[in-house]
Structure formats: C-alpha cells, structure tokens
C-alpha positions in Angstrom: 171.3 67.6 178.5 171.0 70.3 181.2 173.3 73.3 181.2 174.4 75.1 184.3 173.3 78.6 184.9 176.9 79.8 184.1 176.9 77.9 180.8 173.5 79.4 179.9 174.9 82.9 180.6 177.9 82.2 178.4 175.7 81.0 175.6 173.5 84.1 175.8 176.6 86.3 175.8 177.9 84.4 172.7 174.6 84.8 170.9 174.5 88.6 171.7 178.1 88.9 170.4 177.2 87.1 167.2 174.2 89.3 166.7 176.3 92.4 167.2 178.9 91.2 164.7 176.2 90.5 162.1 174.8 94.0 162.6 178.3 95.5 162.3 179.1 93.6 159.1 175.6 94.5 157.7 176.4 98.2 158.2 179.7 97.7 156.4 178.1 95.9 153.6 175.4 98.7 153.2 178.2 101.3 153.2 180.1 99.4 150.5 176.9 99.1 148.4 176.3 102.9 148.8 179.9 103.6 147.6 179.4 101.3 144.6 176.2 103.1 143.8 177.9 106.5 144.0 180.8 105.3 141.8 178.3 103.8 139.3 176.4 107.2 139.1 179.7 109.0 138.7 180.8 106.8 135.9 177.4 107.0 134.2 177.3 110.8 134.4 180.9 111.2 133.2 181.2 112.2 129.6 182.8 109.5 127.6 184.5 110.4 124.4 185.0 107.5 122.0 188.5 107.2 120.8 187.1 106.9 117.3 185.7 110.4 117.6 189.0 112.0 118.5 190.4 114.3 115.9 193.7 112.9 114.7 196.4 115.6 114.1 199.7 114.7 112.4 202.6 116.7 113.7 205.2 117.9 111.3 208.4 115.9 110.8 211.3 117.1 112.8 214.9 117.0 111.4 217.3 116.6 114.3 219.7 114.3 112.5 220.4 113.6 108.9 217.6 111.0 108.9 214.0 112.0 109.4 212.3 111.1 112.7 208.6 111.1 112.7 206.8 112.1 115.9 203.8 110.0 116.8 200.3 111.3 116.2 199.0 112.9 119.4 195.7 114.1 120.7 195.4 116.2 123.9 192.4 115.4 126.0 191.9 117.5 129.1 191.3 115.6 132.4 189.3 117.7 134.7 188.8 117.6 138.5 185.3 116.1 139.1 184.1 118.7 141.6 185.0 122.0 139.9 186.1 121.1 136.3 189.6 122.5 136.7 192.1 120.8 134.4 194.5 118.7 136.4 196.1 116.7 133.6 196.1 116.1 129.8 196.0 112.8 128.1 197.9 112.2 124.9 196.8 109.2 122.8 199.0 107.5 120.2 198.4 104.1 118.6 201.1 102.6 120.9 200.4 104.3 124.3 198.4 106.7 126.4 200.3 109.4 128.3 198.6 111.2 131.2 200.7 114.3 132.0 199.8 116.1 135.2 199.5 119.9 135.2 202.6 121.6 136.6 200.6 123.0 139.5 199.4 119.6 140.6 201.6 117.9 143.2 200.4 114.4 144.1 202.5 111.8 145.8 202.3 108.4 144.2 201.5 106.8 147.6 198.3 108.9 148.0 195.2 106.7 147.9 193.4 105.5 145.8 196.2 105.6 143.1 197.7 102.3 143.7 194.7 100.4 145.1 192.2 101.6 142.5 193.9 102.9 139.4 197.0 100.7 139.2 195.8 97.5 140.9 192.1 97.4 140.0 191.8 99.2 136.7 195.1 98.5 134.9 195.7 95.3 136.9 192.4 93.8 135.7 193.3 94.7 132.1 196.7 93.1 132.6 195.1 89.9 133.8 192.9 89.7 130.7 195.9 90.3 128.5 197.8 87.6 130.2 195.0 85.2 129.6 194.8 86.1 126.0 198.6 85.7 125.7 198.4 82.3 127.3 195.6 81.3 124.8 197.8 82.6 121.9 195.4 85.4 121.0 198.0 88.1 121.5 201.8 88.1 121.9 203.3 88.6 125.4 204.9 91.9 124.2 201.3 93.2 123.6 200.3 93.0 127.3 199.2 96.3 128.8 201.9 97.9 131.0 202.6 101.2 132.6 205.4 103.5 133.7 205.1 106.2 136.3 207.4 109.2 135.8 208.0 111.1 139.0 209.7 114.3 140.2 210.9 113.1 143.6 207.8 111.3 144.9 205.3 113.4 143.0 203.7 111.9 139.9 204.4 113.9 136.7 203.3 111.4 134.0 201.6 108.1 133.7 202.5 106.2 130.5 200.2 103.2 129.6 201.6 101.1 126.9 199.7 98.5 124.8 196.2 99.6 125.7 195.3 97.8 122.4 191.6 98.6 122.6 189.9 102.0 122.0 187.4 101.3 124.7 190.2 101.1 127.2 191.3 104.6 126.4 188.0 106.0 127.7 188.1 103.9 130.8 191.7 104.8 131.6 191.2 108.5 131.1 187.9 108.6 133.1 189.2 106.5 136.0 192.5 108.5 136.1 190.4 111.7 136.4 188.4 110.2 139.2 191.5 108.8 141.0 193.4 112.1 140.7 190.4 114.0 142.0 190.1 111.7 145.0 193.9 111.9 145.6 193.7 115.7 145.7 190.8 115.5 148.2 192.8 113.1 150.4 195.8 115.5 150.4 193.6 118.3 151.7 192.3 116.2 154.7 
C-alpha cells in the first residue's frame, strides 16, 4: 500500500511527537526516582528512637473532683526541623494515642502541602488501609483502627492526635514523617 506524500509527512510528525512524549515522560520518571532516592536517604539518615527505649514517666494523680482521675503516662519527644534542628513540635506518646503539638511560634495552614497528600493520605492512610484489612479478617476490632484528629486555631494546625497507632514501630514512622512533612510545609510557606 502506497502512502501519499502528505500521509508520509503526517506519519513522520506523529512519530516525532511520540518520541518527544517518551523523552518528556522519561525525564519525569528520572526526576521522581531522584526524589525517592533523596527521601530514602533522609529516612535512612534520620535518627530513629524505638518506642521501647523511651523513658516512661508516670505523672502524679490529680484530684479535681472527689474521685481520683489518673492522667495518662506521657513522653515528650522533640520534633526538629530537618535543615537547622530547631524544635517545631513535641510528640507525646501514651498507650492509646500519639499527640504532636506544634510549637506556639509555628503557624502552618492545614492546606499547605505535603500535609494532606503525604502525611495524612499516604502515611496514615496506608496504616488505616492495613487496619481495615485486619478488621475485615477479624484480627482486630473496628474500634482499634488507626484514626486522627487535627486541632486547629483558625486554619493553623496546633495539634495532631493519632489514635490507635497500636504498634510501637508506627510511633517512630509517624514522628519522623511528621517532622519531614512539617519541615517541607514551612519551606513551602516561605516560597
């Protein structure tokens, strides 16, 4: 089958367009791979503290009513900005929940990336998916599925409460990824 000169030109143009698209997507893939490598290096170089190594301190009982109300055991873990080591938040670990309380000087809007896309959707979201599967399989109760609450002052995040983390390994992952996310959010605010 013979093609007209016009058809040959169109086919050549289509081929060139496809080659350009492949090159463009190849560059995007390489950039994504570089970003993953940087994140892997960051996570590898971050200091991880095992929850089992945390010093447990029992707070005194407080009498506010005739009955005794026990405060949960808390540990304060500083969360530092990646680039300069400045404390941007403190994490408090109890057997039931992890609370990440931002420093009073830190003002970050909850809509600032990568908070929702990375920390909430990817990190906590993946944990939640696993918990749902375990609940479906009868390994845990539905009430034990990880969940979170974001306390705000206006639109600024003041505290992130993560309930039912269940596994000590998750505490380290949540604290480290929160530190990374908050650092990136602060950088995005300055841009």
